[in-house]
C-alpha positions, 0 to 999 in steps of 0.5 A: 109239486114237490117230491116225485119218485122216478125210475129210469131204465138205462142201457147197460149197467154191468158192474159195481164200478158203474153203480158207484160212478153214477151214485157219485155224479147224482149225489152232487145234484140238488133236489135228489134223494134216496138214490138207488142204482140197481146195476143187475136190473140196469135201473136207477130209483130216486126221489126228485124235488121237481122244484130244484131239478128235473128229469131231463137234467138227470137224463143229460147227466147219465148220457154224459156218463155213457148210460143212455136212459131208455125209459122213465117212470114217474110217480107222484 
């Protein structure tokens, strides 16, 4: 495989500072690109190179930040 489009529905993103916190944490991860944090919709959209990273690792990062993932949609 290669790049896949991932959308994650989070528990609660209520402010722009939450968005910035998440963007900074994910920007440092290999295999992620085109990261969009939509705080009004409590969603994250990104492209994932699944040879370098995986959805479970991203979920772990978000959980550690205090934003549990409720639903993940993957499109190839």
